[in-house]
C-alpha positions in Angstrom: -5.5 12.2 29.4 -3.1 9.6 28.1 -2.1 11.5 24.9 0.9 13.7 25.0 1.1 17.5 24.6 4.1 19.5 23.3 4.6 23.0 24.6 7.0 25.3 22.7 8.2 28.7 24.0 11.5 30.5 23.9 11.2 31.4 27.6 12.2 28.5 29.9 10.5 30.1 32.9 7.2 30.2 31.0 7.5 26.6 30.1 8.3 25.7 33.8 5.2 27.5 34.9 3.0 25.8 32.3 4.4 22.4 33.3 3.5 23.1 36.9 0.0 24.0 35.9 -0.6 20.9 33.9 1.7 18.2 35.4 -1.1 16.4 37.4 -3.5 16.1 34.4 -1.4 16.2 31.2 1.6 14.3 29.9 3.7 17.3 28.8 6.9 17.7 26.8 8.6 21.0 26.3 10.9 22.7 23.8 12.6 26.1 23.9 12.0 27.1 20.3 10.8 25.9 16.9 13.9 24.1 15.9 14.0 22.1 19.1 10.3 21.4 18.8 10.6 20.0 15.3 13.5 17.8 16.4 11.4 16.5 19.3 8.5 15.7 16.9 10.8 13.8 14.6 12.3 11.9 17.5 9.4 11.3 19.9 6.1 11.7 17.9 3.2 11.5 18.0 1.9 14.4 20.0 -1.9 14.9 20.2 -1.6 18.6 20.7 1.2 21.1 20.0 1.0 24.5 21.7 3.3 27.3 20.6 4.2 30.8 21.6 3.9 33.3 18.7 6.9 35.5 19.0 10.1 33.4 19.0 13.5 33.7 17.4 14.5 31.8 14.2 10.8 31.0 13.4 7.6 32.4 14.8 4.7 30.4 16.0 2.9 30.6 12.7 6.0 29.3 10.8 6.7 26.6 13.4 3.1 25.2 13.3 3.0 25.3 9.5 6.0 22.9 9.6 4.3 20.8 12.4 1.3 20.4 10.0 3.6 19.1 7.3 5.5 16.6 9.6 2.7 15.6 12.0 -0.6 16.4 10.2 -2.8 14.7 12.8 -1.4 16.9 15.7 -3.9 19.5 16.8 -2.1 22.9 16.8 -2.7 25.9 19.1 -1.1 29.3 19.8 -0.6 30.5 23.4 0.8 34.0 23.1 0.9 37.4 24.8 0.9 38.9 21.3 -2.6 39.6 19.9 -1.8 41.5 16.7 -4.6 40.8 14.2 -2.4 40.2 11.2 -0.3 37.6 13.1 -3.4 35.9 14.3 -4.9 35.6 10.9 -1.6 34.3 9.5 -1.4 31.7 12.3 -5.0 30.5 11.7 -4.7 30.4 7.9 -1.2 29.1 7.4 -0.8 26.8 10.4 -4.5 25.8 10.5 -4.7 26.6 14.2 -7.4 24.9 16.3 -7.3 27.5 19.2 -5.7 30.9 19.7 -5.2 31.5 23.5 -3.7 34.7 25.0 -1.4 35.0 28.0 -2.1 35.0 30.8 -4.3 31.9 30.5 -5.9 30.3 33.5 -5.2 26.7 34.2 -8.9 25.7 33.7 -9.1 27.6 30.3 -5.9 25.9 29.1 -7.0 22.5 30.3 -10.4 23.0 28.6 -8.6 23.9 25.3 -6.3 20.9 25.6 -9.2 18.5 26.3 -10.9 19.8 23.2 -7.7 19.4 21.2 -7.2 15.8 22.3 -10.8 15.0 21.4 -10.2 16.4 18.0 -7.1 14.3 17.6 -8.9 11.2 18.7 -11.6 11.9 16.2 -9.2 12.4 13.3 -7.0 9.4 14.1 -10.0 7.2 14.9 -11.6 7.9 11.6 -8.4 7.1 9.7 -7.8 3.9 11.6 -11.4 2.8 10.9 -11.0 3.5 7.2 -7.6 1.8 7.0 -9.0 -1.3 8.8 -12.0 -1.3 6.5 -9.8 -1.0 3.5 -7.5 -3.8 4.5 -10.5 -6.0 5.3 -12.1 -5.3 1.9 -8.9 -6.1 0.0 -8.5 -9.3 2.0 -12.1 -10.4 1.3 -11.7 -9.7 -2.4 -8.5 -11.7 -2.7 -9.9 -14.6 -0.8 -13.0 -14.6 -3.0 -10.8 -14.8 -6.1 -8.7 -17.5 -4.5 -11.7 -19.6 -3.8 -13.5 -19.0 -7.1 -10.7 -18.8 -9.5 -7.3 -19.9 -8.0 -5.6 -19.7 -11.4 -6.3 -16.0 -11.6 -5.3 -15.4 -7.9 -2.0 -17.2 -8.5 -1.3 -14.9 -11.5 -2.1 -11.9 -9.3 0.5 -13.0 -6.8 3.1 -13.6 -9.4 2.4 -10.1 -10.9 2.7 -8.6 -7.5 6.1 -10.2 -6.9 7.4 -9.1 -10.4 6.1 -5.5 -9.7 8.1 -5.5 -6.5 11.2 -6.8 -8.3 10.8 -4.0 -10.9 10.6 -1.4 -8.2 13.6 -2.8 -6.3 15.6 -2.9 -9.5 14.7 0.7 -10.3 15.5 1.7 -6.8 12.1 3.2 -6.2 9.7 2.4 -3.3 6.6 0.4 -4.3 3.6 2.6 -3.7 0.7 1.2 -1.7 -1.5 1.9 -4.7 0.7 -0.2 -7.0 0.8 -3.1 -4.5 -3.0 -3.1 -4.1 -3.4 -2.8 -7.9 -1.1 -5.8 -8.4 -2.9 -7.8 -5.7 -6.3 -7.0 -7.3 -5.2 -6.9 -10.9 -7.1 -10.2 -11.7 -10.2 -9.6 -9.6 -12.2 -8.9 -12.8 -11.5 -12.6 -13.8 -13.8 -13.8 -11.1 -16.6 -14.3 -13.7 -14.3 -16.1 -16.2 -14.2 -19.9 -16.3 -11.0 -21.3 -14.8 -10.5 -23.4 -18.0 -10.4 -20.2 -20.1 -7.6 -18.7 -18.1 -5.7 -22.1 -17.9 -5.8 -22.2 -21.7 -4.7 -18.6 -22.0 -1.8 -18.9 -19.5 -0.7 -22.1 -21.3 -0.2 -20.0 -24.5 -3.3 -21.3 -26.3 -5.3 -19.1 -28.6 -8.8 -18.2 -27.3 -11.8 -17.9 -29.6 -13.0 -14.4 -30.3 -15.8 -14.3 -27.7 -13.6 -15.7 -24.9 -10.8 -13.4 -25.8 -13.1 -10.3 -25.7 -14.4 -11.3 -22.3 -10.8 -11.7 -21.0 -9.8 -8.3 -22.4 -12.6 -6.7 -20.5 -11.5 -8.0 -17.1 -9.5 -4.9 -16.1 -12.5 -2.6 -16.8 -14.7 -4.9 -14.7 -12.2 -4.8 -11.9 -11.9 -1.0 -12.1 -15.6 -0.6 -12.0 -15.7 -2.7 -8.8 -12.8 -0.9 -7.2 -14.0 2.6 -8.0 -16.9 2.2 -5.5 -14.5 1.6 -2.6 -13.2 4.8 -0.8 -9.5 5.7 -1.4 -9.2 3.1 -4.2 -9.9 5.4 -7.1 -6.2 5.6 -8.0 -5.8 1.8 -7.7 -8.8 1.4 -10.0 -7.2 3.6 -12.6 -4.0 1.5 -12.5 -5.9 -1.7 -12.8 -8.0 -0.5 -15.6 -5.1 0.3 -17.9 -3.1 -2.9 -17.4 -3.9 -4.2 -20.9 -3.9 -0.8 -22.6 -1.2 1.3 -24.1 0.4 3.6 -21.5 1.2 7.0 -23.0 4.6 8.0 -21.7 5.8 10.5 -24.3 8.6 10.4 -26.8 11.5 12.0 -24.9 11.6 9.8 -21.7 14.9 8.3 -20.8 14.7 7.5 -17.1 12.0 6.3 -14.7 12.3 9.6 -12.9 10.4 11.1 -15.9 7.3 9.2 -14.8 5.5 9.7 -11.5 2.5 8.5 -9.6 -0.2 6.7 -11.4 1.5 6.7 -14.8 4.6 5.0 -13.5 2.6 2.5 -11.5 0.4 1.7 -14.5 3.4 1.1 -16.6 5.1 -1.1 -14.0 1.9 -3.2 -13.6 1.6 -3.6 -17.3 5.2 -4.7 -17.6 4.9 -7.1 -14.7 1.8 -8.7 -16.2 3.3 -9.1 -19.7 6.5 -10.5 -18.3 4.6 -13.0 -16.2 2.6 -14.1 -19.2 5.5 -14.7 -21.6 7.6 -16.4 -18.9 4.5 -18.5 -18.0 4.0 -19.9 -21.5 7.6 -21.1 -21.6 9.1 -18.3 -23.7 12.9 -18.0 -23.4 13.8 -15.4 -20.7 15.5 -12.9 -23.0 12.7 -13.3 -25.6 10.1 -12.8 -22.8 11.7 -9.5 -21.9 11.8 -8.4 -25.6 8.1 -9.2 -26.1 7.0 -7.5 -23.0 8.9 -4.3 -24.0 7.3 -4.4 -27.5 4.0 -3.4 -25.9 5.6 -0.2 -24.5 8.3 0.9 -27.0 8.5 4.4 -25.4 9.2 3.0 -21.9 12.0 4.7 -20.0 15.4 3.1 -20.6 15.9 2.4 -16.9 12.6 0.5 -16.9 13.5 -1.5 -20.0 16.9 -2.4 -18.3 15.0 -3.5 -15.2 12.7 -5.8 -17.2 15.7 -7.4 -18.9 17.5 -7.8 -15.7 14.6 -9.5 -14.0 13.8 -11.7 -16.9 17.4 -13.0 -17.2 17.8 -13.4 -13.4 18.4 -17.1 -12.7 15.9 -18.8 -10.4 16.4 -22.1 -8.6 13.2 -24.2 -8.4 13.3 -27.8 -7.3 10.5 -30.3 -8.0 9.9 -32.8 -5.2 7.2 -35.3 -4.2 5.5 -34.7 -0.9 2.6 -35.9 1.2 0.1 -33.6 2.9 2.1 -33.9 6.1 5.1 -32.4 4.3 3.2 -29.6 2.5 4.2 -26.1 3.4 3.0 -22.6 2.6 4.9 -21.2 -0.4 5.1 -24.4 -2.3 3.5 -24.6 -5.7 1.6 -27.6 -7.1 3.4 -29.1 -10.1 0.4 -31.3 -10.9 -3.3 -31.3 -10.1 -4.1 -32.3 -6.6 -6.5 -35.2 -6.7 -8.6 -37.0 -4.2 -8.2 -40.7 -3.7 -11.3 -41.2 -5.8 -9.9 -39.2 -8.7 -11.6 -35.9 -8.2 -9.5 -32.8 -8.9 -9.2 -30.7 -5.7 -6.7 -28.0 -6.7 -5.2 -27.2 -10.1 -1.5 -27.4 -11.2 0.2 -24.1 -10.5 -1.7 -23.4 -7.3 0.5 -21.8 -4.7 0.0 -23.1 -1.2 -1.0 -20.3 1.2 -1.8 -20.7 4.8 -5.5 -20.9 4.1 -5.1 -23.3 1.2 -2.9 -25.5 3.5 -5.6 -25.7 6.1 -8.1 -26.5 3.3 -5.9 -29.4 2.0 -5.4 -30.8 5.5 -9.1 -30.8 6.0 -9.7 -32.5 2.7 -7.1 -35.1 3.5 -9.0 -36.0 6.7 -12.5 -35.9 5.2 -12.2 -37.5 1.7 -8.5 -38.4 1.3 -5.8 -37.0 -0.9 -3.8 -39.0 -3.5 -0.3 -39.0 -2.2 2.5 -38.3 -2.9 2.2 -35.4 -5.3 4.7 -33.1 -7.0 5.4 -29.6 -5.8 7.8 -26.9 -6.8 10.0 -25.5 -4.0 11.9 -22.2 -4.3 10.2 -20.6 -7.3 
């Protein structure tokens, strides 16, 4: 058994006896009371199984394991106690969500059997979560790569929106939630069916005809419909769906603290997308902030201040001419990348990612790239 077990009892002699019972088969840590046990969990987690006595000073086993559940929810919790009062037992099972309730004296084999079952339960829970997280990360990566290949203009916009959303969170002094980060990364996935030329015109500030404009306005709903079918992305879908809609924030809001969860994330994504659009079409920075905030007149003052601060923040971007050999990830094309025969390979505005860099290097070897070409460094 490679996973660790934490034993908690206010009697040191009992702990010593348990360690002697288990030392050859189990990696054991001990704590003489609930407070010391919680400190050990904070300092040396994770523990696959936490076994506690019931009757202890300061906090009993039920209270201790309830706090363990809050701080280390994956840890399997057990009671090993000489006390077998029915009310205490019920409280421990219901409040601390106990996996096993063992009574003293407990034989070595009975204790080991219970610990083996606890470790298997821990492996099951953590294994399922790890599988889900890896599946989720892989799904998001595939979606972003599909967008990058099919509509690089939309993908570059998504990356800019993500950076602006992070800037807004940093300026507000709030952590960027994982839902907001994914919502920003996937905010343009609904544009996968839109012609690249339509988006290029829109992001250049040109007016779209009614039909094209209606199709563009529908892209958040298309994305939300796609994301809703992916486990754990329901909240992300809700944020993405509302990026072009009004976000109801109430009339009395004065600080970002008045908004929480999805409502705050949706408003930040909306502001990031609007600011990116107005800056992208060449609007003066103070005017870009003003126009972005026009779409959310009831936004908290702290968020409005953050938008203005970010919009006015000076940025240093140099334009240089490079060859493929000097191209680096993070650079942005300042002109269309053309083949030596005049075929457009990548559009102006394309950010060079590691995968795009490999693609360009491959094209240079196979069909040839017109060199040098202009890129923006430091944007």
